[in-house]
C-alpha angles and dihedrals in degrees: 000000000000086000090053091050087048092049093046089047087051091047091049090048089046091051089050092046091047092050089047091049092052087051093053090048089053092051089048092048089049091049092049093050091053091047090054091049090053089045094055090047090052093050091048090052091045086070098045122112093231107121115256093231092065116106092237093064114106125243120271120252090243092060091043094050092065094047099073102277110160120256093218089062097047107220097346119116117251138182090229135051125209089259092049091049096049092046090051091051090054091049090049102041106021103041105050089145094069120103123255090245093060090052094054092046090051089052095050090050095053090044090055091048091051089051090049091049093054091049091053088050091052090050091049088049091050092048090048092049091048090049092049092046088051094050090048092052090048090052091047095051092046091054092046091051088050092051092045090052093050093046089051091051091051092045090052091049093051090046094051089050091050091047093047092050093043090052091049092050100043093051090075090079091060116046118162113289091226088066097063135054112253096225094054101116096186099054102078093043095049095045091050090051089060092064095037098044130085123322119278113276105230101159112167094347101067091115095046093047089056093049090049092050090054091046092051092048092049095046097052089101097042126085121255118248114284097234094049097096100031141074126219095277102188095070104020096052089056087075122081133178116265108148089114090072113101130200105176142069120263116267117247093209096213097146095082140277132302123210122190125193104190123205134202128039130327093279096050089047091052090055092048091050092055094045089050091053089052093049092047089055091043092055095036091240139137120259120222113211104273124255124221119224119223108253120218087219103043097030095197120145094197117136132206094272091053091060110024133039102258098196093050090050093052096043097043093054097041092105089055110037141356114256127189132178097230143004119272116268094254093058097043092074094056120111093230092189093050093054094042101251094128114099120183134190089264089060093054126056115230114269093007118189122243091256089068091059090047090051104040112017103037091063092052088046094050092046103046099021090231141062126193115207109200113199100349095186111172091331095145119074122231094219136072095024127141114263098243091043090054091050090053091060090051090047089052096049100041102031115017100048110074125166117245115260092255092062092039094055093049090044090053089054092053093050090047098053092044088056090046095238096300122161091248131125120190124219092255101044096094093051093046105041104016117202091001091071091075097035092054090067090055093060120114113268110233097183133034108267122242126228096245116057103167122115141184124236118211122194105199103191097195104123118140093257092058092043093049097046096048090064087218129140115242101183100266096121125215095336093055090048092052094046093050091047091054091048091052092050089057103037104021105032094158091055091045089052090050091050092050098049102032137051105245128191115284121254088250093055093047090051094049090053091052093249094130123084117243115265120230087255094053089045096056091043089056092051095048091048089050088059104250108162120245089242093058113128108233127193108205113210123200148072128266107339113226105252096024127225092346090066093040091051090079088060100044091043094061099032109034093178092071117122140166131217087264090059095048099046127066119237092259094048093052096039095089092057098047116120089016106100095174093056090047087051090053087057089053090048091056094046095047095044093050094047119118087231128015126200126189130196098199120037088197095063114109095220091053092046094051094042093051092047089049091053092048093050098047102019099085089216093300101100112078120202125199112219110180118213097227095196093058093040090052090055088051094046091053089069094053094120094057112020120105121234096245094051090045090050093048093050097046092049090051094048092048095043093060092055092053093061110117113240140156123268110282116232116280091009122131114281089205091061098034107037092156095109139097093263093059107019136031123231110222093198095062 
């Protein structure tokens, strides 16, 4: 019976235990379902676009695995570990003799341990998130500090560039006092206007101008290139002037009279005068002192005697041709146009040969006793011409045409002030200013002289007539195009008509072929690339530069010692020449021809051609002239947005060096520009 009681007790215990076991199984099933639901939520979030660094992101399985997640549930969280589950089974099935109270105490203990474990997990998660957030903040601030440092460096670099350019541009208002005459009232005002005027026009060359400014600043302590102020002496010095030598009998001039009304500026008129002398000798006629037409562009009423010494011209050429000041009375009353004696440029082809004049002009001359050439611009060819006739043209240009004393004296002042009152006389001074060459050195020295007296003359042919006639684009946009088009309609109607009715080459094509004059920006870049020091004294020749002070600011910003005749002369000294552009151009001619180095920007300019020829004829191989090859320079300037300064410098020097080589006059080229030939000069090595 006892056994039955025992069995019943065991059965009751087993029933109770079985009921409790089923209860535990329900709890485990409930926990498992909750765990599966949490797992599905985790996997759904694992494919979310929400950044993993956000606080709402779940913990990774790797982190959870070490936090007591049960192995039987993979990575799912559980209230029981394998150890806990094994221990519970032993307490349930192997210790039936324990009391009910012990079992519930054991359950509460394990429950508390699980709760504590989960709290530890949460604390670890919070610590991990804090560490991760702190690391992110450290990375963020490190990156911000790097970006701030880079931005600071860039800002410092830009600031240094701006300060450098500002310093270079502002110095134009304060050149050395010793460079300018103290009583020049216009100097300070004009120089201050450069810095207070319009903004510097940089156009397409802003980058290159900045590079040039840096190069000039760095090169102030470096010597200039050795060949900058010299000519190739070995060959050039072998040629000496000899156009004054004659080998013929004087012309009687009994076939009639030739009148010439020359058009254009002073330099075109000079060429027309010398060509008229040659034609008068060719046709055995008498030349009347030439007249100068009033130009719509230059608007100067000056005549021959206002610019050149008339008596010297007549007397010097007396062994060659007969020259009179006016027509005889019996011919003055003739209506030359009515009798067919007026010959215009439309009647004569440009650079006509002597045979044309024998065939068409001589019959008129013999019939009417007088021929009037109107214009006569470049109407006589340079080849083929008889030897002595060619020499006569040289004799006229280099010996017979002398400026009047008023121009010579003022020209001597310009030379003197450019050389800063040094006791120095150039090889051309005597031929340019006559007796004033010696007298200029006896003037009272106002300022202490400097050791270096040489200067560079720059002829910037960028007046509106040249700009308009070139049909090029100079970066001024639509307003520039309209302005130049209107100018062509007024002053170059034939060109305007051609532009309207025919398709002309584009501005880009003209520039690539070297048909466009150099702009002030291109000119100053060329000088900087050649190696001229920032301290170089530069005499700027030319009339009103198209674009005004804004275009000149690029020049004066890089070369502050750049001046014009208006800067060097006082108001009283320049007053006699105001409103006489040809006489002002004569002053430019003297200053450019006497300079230690001369640079042109357009080789087609008459002033540049005559000045360079004068320097060749009288320079003795010591007067270098810079003649830019515009086609090659155009190719270089096209790369202005990418080319490095050293490469630009090397290419410009190579292009200019080739044009400085001394050589004989090419066939059919101007004898006024290239006098180095047997007709004008003698080679001592032959």
